[in-house]
C-alpha positions as CSV (number, residue, x, y, z in Angstrom):
1,M,29.8,42.3,-46.5
2,S,31.7,39.0,-46.2
3,S,29.8,35.8,-45.3
4,T,31.7,35.7,-41.9
5,S,30.6,39.3,-41.0
6,A,27.1,38.6,-42.3
7,S,26.8,35.6,-40.1
8,A,28.0,37.6,-37.1
9,D,25.5,40.3,-37.9
10,R,22.7,37.7,-37.7
11,R,23.6,36.3,-34.3
12,W,20.3,37.7,-33.1
13,V,18.5,34.9,-35.0
14,A,20.1,32.1,-32.9
15,E,19.7,34.2,-29.7
16,A,16.0,34.3,-30.2
17,F,15.6,30.5,-29.7
18,P,16.7,27.9,-27.2
19,S,19.9,26.0,-27.8
20,A,18.1,22.9,-29.1
21,E,17.1,25.0,-32.1
22,Y,20.6,26.6,-32.5
23,D,21.7,24.8,-35.7
24,D,18.5,25.5,-37.5
25,A,18.4,29.1,-36.4
26,V,22.1,29.7,-37.4
27,A,21.4,28.2,-40.8
28,L,18.6,30.7,-41.3
29,G,20.5,33.8,-40.5
30,P,22.3,34.1,-43.9
31,L,19.1,33.4,-45.7
32,L,17.2,36.4,-44.4
33,P,16.9,39.2,-47.0
34,H,18.8,42.4,-46.4
35,E,17.3,44.6,-43.7
36,R,16.8,48.3,-44.0
37,F,17.3,48.6,-40.3
38,K,18.9,46.2,-37.8
39,P,16.7,44.9,-35.0
40,S,17.4,47.1,-32.0
41,Y,15.3,46.5,-28.9
42,R,14.9,42.9,-27.8
43,F,12.8,41.4,-25.1
44,V,14.2,38.6,-22.9
45,V,12.1,35.6,-21.7
46,S,12.9,32.2,-20.3
47,I,12.0,29.0,-22.2
48,G,12.7,25.7,-20.4
49,G,15.2,27.5,-18.1
50,E,17.1,29.2,-21.0
51,E,17.0,32.9,-21.7
52,V,16.3,34.0,-25.2
53,A,16.3,37.5,-26.6
54,I,13.7,38.2,-29.2
55,P,13.6,41.3,-31.5
56,Y,10.7,43.6,-31.0
57,R,10.7,44.4,-34.8
58,I,12.5,43.2,-37.9
59,Y,12.6,45.2,-41.1
60,G,13.7,42.9,-44.0
61,A,11.6,41.5,-46.8
62,E,10.0,38.1,-46.5
63,L,11.5,35.0,-48.0
64,D,9.6,34.0,-51.1
65,D,7.4,30.9,-51.0
66,G,9.9,28.8,-52.9
67,D,12.7,29.5,-50.4
68,L,10.3,28.8,-47.5
69,A,9.2,25.5,-49.0
70,A,12.9,24.4,-49.3
71,L,13.4,24.7,-45.5
72,S,12.9,21.9,-43.0
73,T,9.7,21.9,-40.9
74,S,11.5,23.3,-37.9
75,Q,13.3,26.0,-40.0
76,R,10.0,27.1,-41.5
77,I,8.4,27.4,-38.1
78,I,11.4,29.4,-36.8
79,M,11.1,31.7,-39.8
80,H,7.3,32.1,-39.2
81,C,8.1,33.0,-35.6
82,L,10.6,35.7,-36.8
83,Y,8.1,37.2,-39.2
84,T,5.6,37.7,-36.3
85,R,8.1,40.4,-35.4
86,H,7.9,42.1,-38.8
87,H,7.2,45.8,-39.0
88,D,4.2,45.2,-41.3
89,G,1.2,44.1,-39.4
90,R,-0.2,42.1,-42.4
91,V,3.1,40.1,-42.4
92,R,2.9,39.5,-38.7
93,Q,-0.7,38.2,-39.0
94,R,0.0,36.0,-42.0
95,H,2.9,34.2,-40.2
96,L,1.1,34.1,-36.9
97,R,-1.7,32.1,-38.5
98,L,0.8,29.4,-39.5
99,I,2.2,28.9,-36.0
100,V,-0.5,29.7,-33.5
101,G,-1.7,26.1,-33.1
102,E,1.8,24.6,-33.0
103,L,2.9,23.0,-29.7
104,R,6.6,23.9,-29.5
105,P,7.5,25.8,-26.3
106,W,9.7,28.3,-28.1
107,I,6.7,29.6,-30.1
108,A,4.9,30.8,-27.0
109,P,6.8,34.2,-26.5
110,F,6.2,35.1,-30.2
111,V,2.4,34.6,-29.8
112,V,2.2,36.2,-26.3
113,Q,4.1,39.3,-27.4
114,L,1.4,39.9,-30.1
115,V,-1.3,39.8,-27.4
116,G,0.2,43.0,-26.0
117,E,0.1,44.8,-29.4
118,Y,-2.6,46.8,-31.0
119,V,-3.9,44.9,-34.1
120,A,-7.4,43.7,-33.2
121,D,-7.5,41.2,-36.1
122,I,-4.3,39.5,-34.8
123,L,-5.8,39.3,-31.3
124,L,-8.9,37.6,-32.8
125,D,-6.7,35.1,-34.6
126,I,-4.8,34.4,-31.3
127,R,-8.0,34.0,-29.4
128,D,-9.4,31.5,-32.0
129,G,-6.1,29.6,-32.1
130,L,-5.6,29.2,-28.4
131,V,-8.9,27.8,-27.4
132,E,-7.3,24.9,-25.6
133,V,-5.4,27.2,-23.3
134,D,-8.5,27.2,-21.1
135,V,-8.7,23.4,-21.1
136,S,-6.7,21.9,-18.2
137,G,-4.9,18.8,-19.2
138,T,-4.3,19.7,-22.8
139,D,-0.8,20.2,-24.2
140,M,-1.6,23.8,-25.1
141,H,-2.7,24.6,-21.6
142,A,0.5,23.1,-20.2
143,M,2.8,24.8,-22.7
144,Y,1.4,28.3,-22.2
145,G,0.9,27.7,-18.5
146,R,4.5,26.7,-18.0
147,F,5.7,29.6,-20.1
148,G,3.6,32.1,-18.2
149,A,4.7,30.7,-14.8
150,A,8.4,31.1,-15.9
151,N,7.8,34.6,-17.1
152,P,5.5,36.4,-14.7
153,E,6.9,39.9,-15.4
154,F,6.4,39.4,-19.1
155,I,2.8,38.3,-18.6
156,A,2.2,41.3,-16.3
157,L,3.7,43.7,-18.8
158,T,1.6,42.2,-21.6
159,R,-1.5,42.6,-19.4
160,Q,-0.7,46.3,-18.9
161,R,-0.3,46.8,-22.6
162,V,-3.6,45.1,-23.3
163,A,-5.4,47.5,-21.0
164,S,-3.5,50.5,-22.5
165,Y,-4.4,49.6,-26.1
166,W,-8.0,48.9,-25.2
167,N,-8.2,52.3,-23.6
168,C,-6.6,54.1,-26.5
169,Y,-8.2,52.4,-29.5
170,Y,-10.9,49.9,-28.6
171,R,-13.1,51.1,-25.8
172,N,-15.8,52.1,-28.2
173,S,-15.7,48.8,-30.0
174,W,-15.6,46.8,-26.8
175,A,-17.2,48.9,-24.2
176,D,-16.7,46.2,-21.6
177,R,-13.0,45.5,-21.5
178,S,-13.5,41.9,-20.3
179,Y,-14.8,41.1,-23.8
180,Y,-11.9,42.7,-25.7
181,P,-10.0,39.7,-27.3
182,G,-6.7,40.9,-25.8
183,T,-8.2,40.7,-22.3
184,T,-9.8,37.3,-22.8
185,V,-6.5,35.8,-24.1
186,I,-4.3,37.3,-21.4
187,E,-6.6,36.3,-18.6
188,S,-6.7,32.7,-20.0
189,L,-2.9,32.8,-20.1
190,R,-2.7,34.0,-16.5
191,A,-5.2,31.3,-15.3
192,A,-3.1,28.6,-17.0
193,S,0.1,30.1,-15.5
194,R,-1.3,29.9,-12.0
195,Q,-1.6,26.1,-12.3
196,F,2.1,25.8,-13.0
197,D,3.4,28.5,-10.6
198,A,5.7,26.7,-8.2
199,T,5.8,29.7,-5.8
200,K,2.1,29.4,-4.8
């Protein structure tokens, strides 16, 4: 595959981030290892008034530590975001842990998408990493509140998924769904969103 066609094939990387991150995202596309399967389904959310389309899953190998270390800070964070979409849950968790406390608005959809998935250990990491979402006046509360207010359908769908996965897999571990970590996180996000909902 020529470098031109390879770059065209990786347009989805830039489309997953707002235009302010375009140059960094475009530069990363050719660096991604070969993928066994192309990302297919993508979910669309709004960040700062811009729509982005984020892959539900990616299937390539991870960059090695040396290649990651050679990237700029923003590029590394973008790459960590992308790997939260990896088909391997251990890879998703490892990269989530490196971004969950970061306060860049374009990180929010990558974290929130994981709230509506099924790996309990990831949910616990998110719950522990987003403690300030509940604290009005903090930057984290504002970032996630604004994201949720701009994407009410995405938040509602995530809430439905949380309930579904609890019912399928975790009702014995957390008999009271209100204590299930997915529930506690999504309800905190909904509460923060209500403070920034201009339609109220």
